[in-house]
Kinemage of the C-alpha trace (Angstrom):
@kinemage 1
@onewidth
@group {chain A} dominant
@subgroup {mainchain}
@vectorlist {calphas} color= white
{ca met a 1} P 2.521 -5.798 -20.374
{ca thr a 2} L 3.073 -1.878 -20.306
{ca leu a 3} L 2.115 0.530 -17.574
{ca asp a 4} L -0.808 1.887 -19.824
{ca asp a 5} L -2.276 -1.720 -20.124
{ca leu a 6} L -3.280 -1.444 -16.360
{ca val a 7} L -6.853 -0.574 -15.508
{ca val a 8} L -7.255 2.291 -13.036
{ca pro a 9} L -10.776 2.079 -12.120
{ca asp a 10} L -12.930 4.976 -13.351
{ca thr a 11} L -15.386 5.113 -10.403
{ca ala a 12} L -16.584 8.119 -8.218
{ca ala a 13} L -14.959 6.264 -5.054
{ca ser a 14} L -11.692 5.830 -6.753
{ca ala a 15} L -11.491 9.379 -7.598
{ca ala a 16} L -12.492 10.424 -4.274
{ca ala a 17} L -9.895 8.227 -2.705
{ca leu a 18} L -6.966 9.763 -4.958
{ca glu a 19} L -8.542 13.355 -3.940
{ca leu a 20} L -8.192 12.651 -0.318
{ca ser a 21} L -4.871 10.824 -0.482
{ca ser a 22} L -3.505 13.735 -2.437
{ca ala a 23} L -4.800 16.159 0.375
{ca tyr a 24} L -3.493 14.117 3.403
{ca gln a 25} L -0.470 12.166 2.178
{ca ser a 26} L 3.136 13.520 1.767
{ca pro a 27} L 4.033 13.419 -2.071
{ca ala a 28} L 6.324 10.458 -1.380
{ca leu a 29} L 3.719 8.498 0.708
{ca leu a 30} L 0.973 9.244 -2.248
{ca asn a 31} L 3.469 7.992 -4.778
{ca his a 32} L 4.123 4.889 -2.812
{ca ser a 33} L 0.444 4.169 -2.444
{ca leu a 34} L -0.102 4.577 -6.292
{ca arg a 35} L 2.836 2.502 -7.079
{ca ala a 36} L 1.690 -0.168 -4.789
{ca tyr a 37} L -1.576 -0.543 -6.954
{ca val a 38} L 0.609 -0.724 -10.063
{ca trp a 39} L 2.711 -3.516 -8.597
{ca ala a 40} L -0.489 -5.471 -7.302
{ca ala a 41} L -2.669 -4.899 -10.359
{ca ala a 42} L 0.472 -5.793 -12.727
{ca his a 43} L 1.158 -9.110 -10.680
{ca gly a 44} L -2.326 -9.970 -10.592
{ca thr a 45} L -2.917 -9.339 -14.289
{ca ala a 46} L 0.249 -11.112 -15.348
{ca arg a 47} L -0.623 -14.300 -13.092
{ca gly a 48} L -4.373 -14.496 -14.118
{ca ile a 49} L -5.383 -13.712 -10.479
{ca arg a 50} L -8.950 -12.243 -10.627
{ca phe a 51} L -9.400 -9.224 -8.362
{ca asp a 52} L -11.614 -6.264 -7.814
{ca pro a 53} L -9.874 -3.283 -9.315
{ca glu a 54} L -11.823 -0.648 -7.461
{ca leu a 55} L -11.532 -2.436 -4.058
{ca leu a 56} L -7.779 -3.021 -4.741
{ca tyr a 57} L -7.156 0.752 -5.852
{ca val a 58} L -9.037 2.387 -2.843
{ca ala a 59} L -7.189 -0.266 -0.549
{ca ala a 60} L -3.713 0.837 -1.969
{ca leu a 61} L -4.531 4.603 -1.528
{ca phe a 62} L -5.564 3.961 2.077
{ca his a 63} L -3.427 1.466 3.326
{ca asp a 64} L -0.935 3.964 4.917
{ca phe a 65} L -3.447 6.524 6.221
{ca gly a 66} L -2.621 5.522 9.576
{ca leu a 67} L 0.754 6.958 9.429
{ca val a 68} L -0.623 10.331 8.455
{ca pro a 69} L -0.548 12.560 11.422
{ca ala a 70} L -4.378 13.503 11.237
{ca phe a 71} L -5.213 9.747 11.493
{ca asp a 72} L -2.258 8.380 13.532
{ca ser a 73} L -3.994 6.347 16.479
{ca his a 74} L -2.226 5.979 19.906
{ca thr a 75} L -4.072 2.910 20.814
{ca val a 76} L -4.156 0.484 17.826
{ca pro a 77} L -1.392 -0.311 15.028
{ca phe a 78} L -1.358 1.931 12.056
{ca glu a 79} L -2.812 -0.648 9.575
{ca glu a 80} L -5.856 -1.015 11.770
{ca ala a 81} L -6.318 2.768 12.008
{ca gly a 82} L -6.070 2.866 8.273
{ca gly a 83} L -8.534 0.293 8.047
{ca his a 84} L -10.941 2.254 10.212
{ca val a 85} L -10.681 5.472 8.025
{ca ala a 86} L -11.213 3.530 4.896
{ca arg a 87} L -14.330 1.960 6.480
{ca val a 88} L -15.663 5.308 7.209
{ca phe a 89} L -14.682 6.757 3.636
{ca ala a 90} L -16.579 3.674 2.093
{ca ala a 91} L -19.517 4.252 3.868
{ca gly a 92} L -19.583 7.920 2.747
{ca ala a 93} L -19.185 6.565 -0.810
{ca gly a 94} L -22.226 4.240 -0.247
{ca trp a 95} L -20.507 0.871 -0.200
{ca pro a 96} L -22.440 -1.862 1.494
{ca ala a 97} L -21.292 -2.947 4.681
{ca asp a 98} L -19.704 -6.351 3.614
{ca arg a 99} L -17.686 -4.288 0.997
{ca arg a 100} L -16.678 -1.878 3.646
{ca glu a 101} L -15.499 -4.840 5.704
{ca arg a 102} L -13.536 -6.283 2.959
{ca leu a 103} L -11.732 -2.972 2.419
{ca ser a 104} L -10.697 -2.978 6.040
{ca glu a 105} L -9.408 -6.452 5.864
{ca val a 106} L -7.323 -5.707 2.746
{ca ile a 107} L -5.621 -2.724 4.492
{ca ile a 108} L -4.847 -4.584 7.827
{ca arg a 109} L -3.646 -7.657 5.957
{ca his a 110} L -1.092 -5.856 3.962
{ca met a 111} L 1.214 -5.981 7.053
{ca trp a 112} L 0.981 -9.969 7.052
{ca ser a 113} L 4.088 -11.752 5.659
{ca glu a 114} L 1.736 -13.839 3.521
{ca val a 115} L -2.109 -13.556 2.489
{ca asp a 116} L -3.676 -16.717 1.091
{ca val a 117} L -4.711 -15.591 -2.557
{ca ser a 118} L -7.692 -18.232 -2.573
{ca val a 119} L -9.015 -16.683 0.383
{ca asp a 120} L -8.190 -12.906 -0.230
{ca pro a 121} L -6.885 -12.001 -3.660
{ca glu a 122} L -6.750 -8.220 -2.993
{ca gly a 123} L -5.145 -8.651 0.304
{ca his a 124} L -2.534 -10.933 -1.268
{ca leu a 125} L -1.812 -8.637 -4.073
{ca leu a 126} L -1.386 -5.630 -1.777
{ca ser a 127} L 0.574 -7.473 0.787
{ca arg a 128} L 2.976 -8.526 -1.871
{ca ala a 129} L 3.013 -5.237 -3.747
{ca thr a 130} L 3.848 -3.321 -0.475
{ca ala a 131} L 6.893 -5.696 0.345
{ca thr a 132} L 8.142 -4.923 -3.173
{ca glu a 133} L 7.689 -1.132 -2.569
{ca ile a 134} L 9.340 -1.087 0.608
{ca thr a 135} L 12.207 -3.811 0.674
{ca gly a 136} L 12.280 -4.661 -2.839
{ca arg a 137} L 10.957 -8.153 -2.404
{ca asn a 138} L 9.899 -9.819 -5.620
{ca ala a 139} L 10.948 -6.967 -7.628
{ca asp a 140} L 12.427 -9.287 -10.248
{ca asp a 141} L 8.643 -10.321 -11.114
{ca phe a 142} L 8.700 -7.062 -13.320
{ca thr a 143} L 11.157 -6.357 -16.075
{ca pro a 144} L 13.795 -3.435 -15.529
{ca asp a 145} L 11.857 -1.592 -18.012
{ca phe a 146} L 8.618 -1.721 -16.487
{ca arg a 147} L 10.154 -0.921 -13.140
{ca ala a 148} L 11.719 2.135 -14.557
{ca arg a 149} L 8.557 3.282 -16.129
{ca val a 150} L 6.750 2.881 -12.837
{ca val a 151} L 9.334 4.963 -10.927
{ca glu a 152} L 9.382 7.465 -13.671
{ca arg a 153} L 5.681 7.960 -13.709
{ca his a 154} L 5.444 7.972 -9.821
{ca pro a 155} L 8.916 8.846 -8.300
{ca arg a 156} L 9.991 7.519 -4.981
{ca leu a 157} L 11.231 10.962 -3.715
{ca asp a 158} L 12.169 10.638 0.000
{ca leu a 159} L 10.287 7.568 0.747
{ca thr a 160} L 12.867 5.779 2.656
{ca lys a 161} L 13.435 8.516 5.030
{ca asp a 162} L 9.841 9.525 5.475
{ca phe a 163} L 8.723 5.947 5.815
{ca leu a 164} L 11.512 4.846 8.482
{ca ala a 165} L 10.623 8.179 10.608
{ca cys a 166} L 6.978 7.102 10.839
{ca phe a 167} L 7.775 3.388 11.742
{ca gln a 168} L 10.150 4.433 14.344
{ca ser a 169} L 7.590 6.737 15.721
{ca gln a 170} L 5.144 3.935 15.642
{ca ala a 171} L 7.649 1.556 17.228
{ca glu a 172} L 8.294 3.739 20.006
{ca arg a 173} L 4.724 4.523 20.821
{ca lys a 174} L 3.348 0.880 20.161
{ca pro a 175} L 5.994 -1.612 20.997
{ca asp a 176} L 3.735 -4.464 20.271
{ca ser a 177} L 2.848 -3.401 16.979
{ca ser a 178} L 3.619 -4.923 13.501
{ca ala a 179} L 5.583 -1.558 12.859
{ca ala a 180} L 7.787 -2.226 15.938
{ca glu a 181} L 8.513 -5.967 15.013
{ca ala a 182} L 9.380 -4.561 11.561
{ca met a 183} L 12.176 -2.195 12.941
{ca arg a 184} L 13.285 -4.889 15.364
{ca ser a 185} L 13.713 -7.254 12.388
{ca gly a 186} L 15.931 -5.057 10.562
{ca leu a 187} L 13.511 -2.938 8.311
{ca ser a 188} L 16.104 -0.066 7.768
{ca ala a 189} L 18.882 -2.453 6.545
{ca arg a 190} L 16.218 -4.053 4.068
{ca met a 191} L 15.058 -0.930 2.800
{ca ala a 192} L 18.660 0.391 2.139
{ca gly a 193} L 19.002 -2.619 -0.189
{ca asn a 194} L 15.846 -1.837 -1.999
{ca pro a 195} L 16.844 -2.351 -5.968
{ca leu a 196} L 14.028 0.189 -6.711
{ca asp a 197} L 16.159 2.828 -5.107
{ca ser a 198} L 19.300 1.677 -6.054
{ca ala a 199} L 18.701 1.388 -9.905
{ca phe a 200} L 17.051 4.676 -10.206
């Protein structure tokens, strides 16, 4: 499989999600979101997991919107805030209520350590992909050449610094959140050892 083999959905909702992500997210977070879709779609395709490309793509682009200052909630975890923003976006895009709910579920579940693929294939793929992105977990699922091409197309920039700053802020303001638990469990050390950073 090559990077060009992956399907990026050619839909109005996908284009609008990319436009909004480009407008609101930092370059590092935007590239992170785009890579998350690549890892998720590549893993799903290679393993024969049937998934909805548009749903997965939009979820990947919105999964960290709760970290963006304009949408950062002081009352709910960032993944829930991102799910709410995505739900509103999807309503504007004309998605039916059940599809909007699925989008929110996928985004919320990306912070779960495991998501049952038989129950939620898109949530499973996004959770797995974001773990690869942030700590390098399961990076060996992809060949060194494929990883290099993904990072070349969507450079990591200063993701580690930006992401840790966002999570530290979340942890201080919302000590019961998943971000706070991640910080307490040594996220900074795990990020420092991410092979996606050390290799490139």
